[in-house]
N, C-alpha and C positions, 0 to 999 in steps of 0.2 A: 381224223382220217375219214374220208367219205367213201362209203361203199358204192360201187358202180352198179346200177341196175341194167345198164346196156352193155353190149359187147364192144369193148375196144378191140382193135386188131393190131397186129404187128406192123412194123414199118412197111410191109409189103404194099400197103395202100397209102402210106404217107401220112397217116394221122392216127391219133390215139382215141379220142372220144368220138366214136362213130355210132350211128344209130341203126344198125341192122344191115341185112344183105338185100340183094335184089335179084330177080329173075327176069326173063324176057317179058313177063307180064307185069313187072313193077316191083317195088320194094315188098319184102316179106317182114313178118314180125321177127324181132330179135330172138336168137336162140338163147336158152337159159345158160347163164354163165356161172362159174364158181365165184368165190368171194374175192372180187377184184377191187383194188383200191387206188385212189390217188391221195397222196398226203402232201399238201403244200398250204400256203397261206389262204387260198381260196377254198380249201377242202379240209378245214379243221386241223391243219398241221402248223408247221413253223410259220409264224406270222410275218416273217421277213424273207421268205423264200417262195418263189412262184414259178410253176411251169407256164410257158407261153405258147401262143399259136405257132404252128398249126396243130399242136398236140391237144390244146384245150381252147376254150373261149378266152378272149382277152380278159385278164383279171383286173380288178380295181386294186391299186396299191398306192401308198403315200410315203413310203420310207425313202431313205437315201441310198442309191445304188452303190455297192462296194465292188469296184473293179480291180482290187488289189490282191484278190485271193487266187489260189491255185486248185480249183475244184477237180474232182475225179468223178467220172461217170462209169458206173459198172452195170453190166447187163447179165442177168442170170436166169436160170429156170426157176420158176416159183411153184412150189407144190401145195400152196395153201397155208403152210405153217412155217416154211423155212426156204432159204435160198441156197442153192448149191454153189459150187465154185463158179466164179464169174466166167462167162463165155467170151465177153469182150470187155476190155478196160481201156478207157480213154483218159488221159490227163493233159496238162498243158505242154508236155514235152513229147509224149509218145502215144501211139494208138495203132490199131489194125489198119493196114494200108496207108500208113503215114498220116492218118487222120488224127487231129488233136483238138482239145478244148480251146476255143478262142474267145476273146472278149470283144464285144462290139460297143465301145464306149459311147458312140453317138446314140445308139439305140438302147443303151444301158441294159445289156443282156450278155449272157454267155451262150455259145453255140458249139455243138459238135454234130457232125453228120454221121448217123449210124447207117453204114452200108450193109444192108442185110445179106447181100450176096457173099460177104465174108463168112457169115454163119452158114449159109447154104452150102458152101464149099466144105464145111467141116461137120455139120450136123444135119440130120433130117428133121425138117419142121413138121411135126405131127399136128393134125387137126386137133384143136382143143388145148394144145400146149400153151402155157401161160409164161410170159417173160416179165421180169421186174426190172425196171430202169431205176437205178439209185443214183443220187447225187450226194457226194461226200466232200466235206471241207473240214479242215482241222482234224479232229479225231472222231467226228461223228457224222451220222447220216442226216442231211438236211431234209430230204423228202424222197418219195418214190412214186412211180406210176406203173401200173400193171397193163400189159398188152397181151392179147390172145390171138392165136391163129384160128381162123374160122374155116369151115368146110366149103361153104359156097359164098364167096365174097367178090364176085366179078365186078359188081358196082357197089361202092360204099359211100356214105355221105360224110363229107368233111365239115365238121362243125364250124370251122373258121370261115369258109367261103360259102357254106350252105349249098354246095354243089356235090353231085355224084362224080366220083372219079374211078377209073379202071383199077382193079386189083392186079398188080403185076409182080411176079416173082422178082426178087432182087431190088425192089424199090428202096430208095434212100429216104430215111426218116430224119429230118432236121430236128434235133433235140435242143430246144431253146429254153433257157430259164433265167430268172432274175434273182440275184442274191443282194440283199440290202444289209446295211450296217445293223448289227445286233443279231443276225441270223446264226452266226457261228458261235457255238458255245466255247467258253474259255478252255484252253488246252494247256496243261502244265508240261511244257517242253522239258523242263528239269523237275524231277520229283525228289523231294528231300524228306527223310523221316529219321528222327532221332540221331543215329550215328552213321548214316549212309545216304547216298544220292545216286540217281541214274538219269540218263538222257538218251535221246536218239538223234543221230546226225542225219545229214541230208541224204545219205545213201541207204538209210534204214538200218544201220548198225547201232546196236544198243551198247552203251558204256555205263559202268557203275564204279563207285569208289567208296572207301570208308571201311567200317567194320564189316567183317565177312562171317558173322554168325551163321552157322549151319549152311554156309555156301550161298548166301543171298546175293552175292555179286555175280554169280552165274558163270564164273571163269573156270569151274571145275575144281576149285580148291576151297579151303577155309582160311586162307591167308589174308590178313588185312591189306589194303592198298591205299596209299595216300595220293595216288594218281589214277586216272580213269583206266579201267581194263575192259576189254571187249567181252560181251556176253557170248558164250559158245553156242553152237547149234546150227549156224548157217542160215538163220531166219532173217527175213526182211521185216523190220518192225514198223508199225504205225505209231505206237506209244508204249511206254513202260512206266510202271509206278512201283516204287519201293515201299515196303511195309516195315513192321518192327523187326522181324527176323526172316522175312521172305519177300520175294519180288514177283510181280506178274506183268505180262504185257500182251498186246494184241498185234498180230502180224498184218501185213497188207492184204492177206487172204481172209482177214477177220477171224482167225483162229486164236484162242487164248492159250497161253502157256504160263506156268509158274515154276518157281524154284526156291530152294532154301529150306527153312524149318517147316515140318509138316506134322507136328505132334497132335494137332487138332483137325487134320484133314484140310488145312487151308490152301493146299496146292490143288485140290479138286481132282486129283488123278485116281481116286478110288482107294488110296492107301493112307498110311500115316508115316511113311518112310521119307526121310529127308532126301532132297535131290540137289546135287551140286551144279546141274545144268538144267535148262528148261525142259519140262514135260508137259504134254497136252492136257488141258482140262477136259474131263469126260463130258459126254452128253450130246456132242455133235452140234452145239449151238454156234451161231455166228455172232460175234460180239463187235460192237463199235468201241467199247472201252471196258477195262477192268480196273478195280481199285483194291490194292492190297492194304489190309489194316494190320492190327496187332496179331490176332489169332484167327481172323476170318477174312474172307475176300468176297467182294460182290462184283458182278459184271452186268453190263447193259447190252442187250442184243440189238441188232440192227433194226428190229421192229419195235424197240422201246420197252421191252419186257426186262424186268430185273430178276436176277438170280444171285443167290449167295451160298457160300459153303464155308465149312470150318466150325469154330466154336460158336455155341448158341446159348450160353448161360444167361444172357440178358435179353434174349429174343432178337439178337442182331441179325439173324438170317431172315427175319420178316415173314416167316411161314406160319405164324400163329402159334408156335410152340416154343418151349425152352428145352427141347431135346438137346442132350449134352453137346453133340457135334455131328456134322455130316461131312463125309469124305467126297461127296459129289454135289453138284449144284442142285438147289431146291428153289422153286419159284417163290418170289415175294408176292403175297396175296394182296388183293384189293382192286384188281382190274385196271390199274393205272397204266398209262402210256407215258414213259419218261423220256426226256431229252438229254438229261445228264444225271450222273450219280457219283457219289464219293463216300467211301467207307473209311473209318478210322477207329482204332481202339475197339470199343464195344458198341459202336453205333454205325448207322449209315443214313445218309440223306440223299434225296433225289428231287429233281424238278420235273413236273409234268410239262406237256407241250403247251399248256396255257399259262405257264409261269408260276404255278402253285408249288410250294415247297412242302415236302413230306419227310419225316424222319422216323426212325425206329431203333430200338435197342436200349442200351443203358441211358438212364435219365437222372442219375443221382445228383448231378450238378445243374440240372435244367438244360442240358445241352441239346435236347430235342426241340426246345423253343415252343412248348405247348402250354406254358403258363403255370406249370407245377413241376416238382421233382418227384421221381419214383424210381423203383428198382429197375424198371425196364418196361418197354412197350413192344409187344410181339408182332404188331402189324403197323404199317405206315400210318402216322397221324399228322395232320396238317399243322404247319408252323403258324402261330397266331400273328395277327397284325394286318392280314389282308394284303401283304406286299406281293408283287409279282417279281420273281427272281429270274436272273439269267445265269447265275453261277452260285455254287455253294461249296464250302470247304469245312470239314470238321476235323479237329485234331485233339486227341486225348479227351478232354472234358469241355471243350469250347467249340462253337460253330460260328462261322461268319458267312454272309451272303452278300451279293450285289444285286440290286434291283434293276429292272429294265431301264430305269432312268439314271442309273449310275450311282445311287446312294449305297453306302456301306452300312450293314447292320451286323451285330454280333450278339451272341447269347451263350449262357453257360458259365463256366468257372471264370472268376475275375480277380483272383488273389494277386495277380501281378499286373493288373491293369490291361490285360490282353484284349479286352473288349473294345478299347479305344474310346470309351465314353467319358474319359477325363477323371475317373475315380477308380479306387479299388474296393472290392466287396467280395463276400464269400462266393455267391453265384447269382446269376440273373436268368430267370426261366423264360423270359420273353425278349424279342429282339429290341436292342437299343442302337441308336444311330451312332456311327463312328463320327466324331466331331472333326471339324476343320474345313468343311465345305468342299471337299474334293469330289471329283466325278471319277468313279472307279470302273475299271474293266473287271477287276477280280480282287477279292480279299482272302488271304490265306491265314487261317486261324492259328493262334499260338497254342502250344501244347502245355500240359501240366508241368513238364520238366523245365521248359525254357521260358514259359509265360510271356511270349512275345508274338506279335502278329505283323503281317506286312500286306500292303495293298498296292496294286498297280493302277495308276490313273490312265485316263484315255489318251493322254499325251506322252505316255511311256515313262513317267517318273514313278519311282518306288518310294513309298513312305512306310515306316515301321514304328511300332510302339510296344510298350510292355517291358519285360526284363531285358537288361543289357550287360549282365555280368561278364559275358564273353565277347562283347562287341557285336552281338547278333542283330543290333539295329542298324549297323552299317554306317555309323556317324563319325567314325574315326577315333572313337574313345570308348571306354567302358564306364558304366555307371550302374546304379541299382535299378531304378525304374524310370521310364518315360511314359507319362499317362496320356499324351496326345501324339498324333502322327508327326513324325519328323523325317525329312528327306534323307535318303541314302546318298552318300557323297560319291563323287567320281565322274559325274557328268555323262553317264551312260543313258541311252534310251533303250528301255526294256520292252519286250513283248511277252514276257512270262516271268512269274515269280513263284517261289514255293518256300515255305518255312517248315521246319521240323526239328524237334528237340531244341537245341540252342544254336542252330545253324540255318542259314538262308542261302538260296541260290536264285539266279535269274538268267534268262537268255536275252541277249540284246537284239536290236534290229539289224546289227552287223553279223548275226549268227555266231556270236561268241558267248560262252558260258562264264559267269563270274559267281563266286561264292564268298561268304564271310561268316564270322562267328566262331563257335567252338570247333576245335580241330584235334581233339585228343586221340581220335582213331583215323585221322586223315580224311574226315568227311568234307572238309573244304576243298580237297582235291588238287592242291597246288604243289604236291610232292613233299610237304612238310607236316609236322605235328604241332605247328604253332598257331595259336588263335589269331584270327584276323578281324580287326574292327572296321575294316573298309573292304570293298570288293576287290578280289584278286582273280586274275585270269586262270581259267581251268582248261578250256577246250574250245577249239574252232569247229563248229558244227558243219561248216561247208568250206573246206580248205581249197576247193576248186575255184572259188571266187576271190578276187583280189581284195 
């Protein structure tokens, strides 16, 4: 992220990167500004996301434009450390004054016009107030730009045209941006862990099914369910992730909630009391994602900061200690800015904005990928090999990642062949390539219990490998182990996959959820307790579409 030395201004003048004010006698020196930022591919941010003129100078880019997304643009007041509730929200369907985010395929960009008069009708724009423009796609923030209201801005310079233009109240700011393939981090639409699963449908309603230990299904009971049940509370969810005995999610307002078992403070609500319905995570942070593990939880804020809470016996909170547990979020130290994060069992891993992978916590099976085994690492350590990753997933004592070029790598426990390297071993402390020559979007690591992993290729096919005692490889039969990736049958085209325990689930491009594998607690979600060796239909994520 690049710190701005010059004062940008709100859309009142129609541009972002502006170079100071002017009087009747000519331009004056810029007024000192707070810590304003632009984060995009031209300013040390996501290398496949760019703001475009008139907000900034024309950037240099070389990727392939992705016009298939449904990005959301949020505008909030920025206090220098956090964003308040969004003042304006624009997406591809709705927005203030019927304004929406649109795609310009010929010019290869997205655009939404921010009509500042809408804010003027509802808020007083104070001199020096800073606003942050965020662009969100999937479950994460792609980038942001800060704008400031200035006291004397009658004439300001537009960096695109190199001309001075009048400052007028109510000016419309065209927010244009380019999203390229590879910009959006992978998002587990369906989350599977051990004996349960959860998903979010098109309306933002969360559903869970399977074993209901300590109320982790969020329906107000502790009764198991072999079919999806709605999570209570009336929230509109952006994403939900199920853990061992608890579940957490992020709403469309970027607030984090958790529910279920809380014996180690993993709900982050300041207590150790179980909760049968969602309760807010304390601290006032705005999250882009949260990841529920076995007995701890980690979250990634909209600004790329990592926080963790719950049990810390192996240093999995990343705060430099092994303090027994924390009932509130503590900051992961190291000064990294992360683009994605995943926590599981006693570890956590995250990817920085430059694609470097870091892990921390339990390392007894080499699951941190740092070249050795240890009881635990209390702060983030870099995964060896020099790979640049776009996604990571860790499960029990194994971790898998996908590089920016689509290669799959796994490390850690390999007693069931879950690393996909073509052999079984005790453990592997450095990344090894998943064989088969596939180009992956994402690889979901196999757990200690199920010892199987699955990967989603760029053309929507799912391949699985490892243990298959309950049909969790989705091949239509059961077997002991499969040491190389084999295609899941059924002819579906997937856009998400998740493995956990001995069950796997995926969401298709037709917005349907399918699951397969072990089903002793109803975690397949088809209304039965019968194991399934091939994908079975569970839920329609968007019943409004034919």
